[in-house]
Wavefront OBJ file of the C-alpha trace (Angstrom):
o trace
v 0.000 0.000 0.000
v 1.165 3.490 -0.814
v 0.303 6.651 1.089
v -1.026 9.290 -1.337
v 0.266 12.159 0.787
v 3.794 10.801 1.341
v 4.135 10.064 -2.380
v 3.002 13.631 -3.119
v -0.006 12.672 -5.203
v -2.239 15.571 -6.133
v -4.467 16.254 -3.138
v -8.235 16.124 -3.668
v -10.039 19.481 -3.741
v -11.817 18.768 -0.438
v -8.484 18.695 1.472
v -7.359 22.155 2.556
v -4.673 21.921 5.281
v -2.690 18.677 5.142
v 0.310 17.661 7.238
v 2.757 16.371 4.618
v 5.014 14.426 6.988
v 3.281 11.197 7.948
v 4.173 8.916 10.813
v 3.962 5.144 10.969
v 1.610 4.194 13.798
v -0.168 1.266 15.401
v -3.625 2.222 16.663
v -6.096 0.177 18.661
v -9.778 0.957 18.542
v -13.286 -0.169 17.728
v -14.763 0.087 14.257
v -18.173 1.739 14.297
v -18.805 2.396 10.618
v -17.617 1.456 7.141
v -18.507 4.379 4.883
v -18.673 4.194 1.076
v -16.698 6.571 -1.114
v -18.284 9.916 -2.068
v -20.210 10.075 1.187
v -19.810 13.099 3.417
v -16.539 12.157 5.132
v -14.189 14.918 3.960
v -11.334 15.320 3.487
v -10.546 12.598 0.956
v -14.261 11.879 0.570
v -13.580 10.024 -2.689
v -11.924 7.321 -0.545
v -13.714 4.582 1.379
v -13.601 5.373 5.113
v -13.593 3.272 8.257
v -14.086 5.109 11.565
v -11.883 3.770 14.357
v -12.644 4.854 17.929
v -9.780 4.398 20.409
v -10.437 4.105 24.151
v -8.725 7.476 24.602
v -8.308 10.299 22.141
v -10.097 11.356 19.012
v -11.638 9.179 16.328
v -9.274 8.133 13.544
v -10.357 7.650 9.940
v -8.871 4.793 7.920
v -8.876 5.720 4.223
v -8.917 3.254 1.327
v -8.643 4.141 -2.368
v -10.772 1.254 -3.624
v -13.417 -1.124 -2.374
v -11.071 -4.045 -3.087
v -8.424 -2.504 -0.832
v -10.999 -2.033 1.937
v -12.495 -5.518 1.601
v -9.052 -7.067 1.937
v -9.164 -6.269 5.674
v -12.724 -7.522 6.432
v -13.486 -4.869 9.068
v -16.589 -5.687 11.093
v -18.544 -2.952 12.910
v -18.384 -3.131 16.725
v -15.153 -5.161 16.570
v -11.789 -4.001 17.932
v -8.604 -3.951 15.869
v -4.973 -2.944 16.049
v -4.274 -1.187 12.754
v -0.865 -0.248 11.317
v -0.515 2.538 8.767
v 0.674 6.029 7.867
v -1.090 8.801 9.816
v -1.548 12.408 8.677
v -3.541 15.312 10.069
v -5.796 16.810 7.418
v -8.308 19.575 8.064
v -8.268 18.798 11.777
v -8.869 15.060 11.366
v -6.442 12.190 11.861
v -6.378 10.048 8.728
v -4.645 6.709 8.307
v -3.505 5.623 4.844
v -1.436 2.725 3.491
v -2.704 0.150 5.977
v -0.161 -2.663 6.198
v -1.763 -4.776 8.912
v -5.027 -5.040 10.826
v -5.295 -7.496 13.711
v -8.631 -8.362 15.280
v -8.478 -7.989 19.081
v -10.224 -10.865 20.766
v -12.312 -10.081 23.821
l 1 2 3 4 5 6 7 8 9 10 11 12 13 14 15 16 17 18 19 20 21 22 23 24 25 26 27 28 29 30 31 32 33 34 35 36 37 38 39 40 41 42 43 44 45 46 47 48 49 50 51 52 53 54 55 56 57 58 59 60 61 62 63 64 65 66 67 68 69 70 71 72 73 74 75 76 77 78 79 80 81 82 83 84 85 86 87 88 89 90 91 92 93 94 95 96 97 98 99 100 101 102 103 104 105 106 107
């Protein structure tokens, strides 16, 4: 997976202020929604979005370029995961791109 911000792809018009330096992170949280592309989840609304709610801190948004890329991970709502990817702040939201691993956390 390739991060569109780190590779300096042209940013979509709905992204205004984007932190260009990403950081590799591992985040744990619960998935509450899998949102189709072109819904209202800007910035990068032309990407598929998964909302990940950590126990502490703000919601993170996992972004996927295609439905195939998203389906590869089989995210289930109300399930907890540890997700590895490249995080950027964009328009006040924390977005995770280039997911390399997603582990289901068993209760």
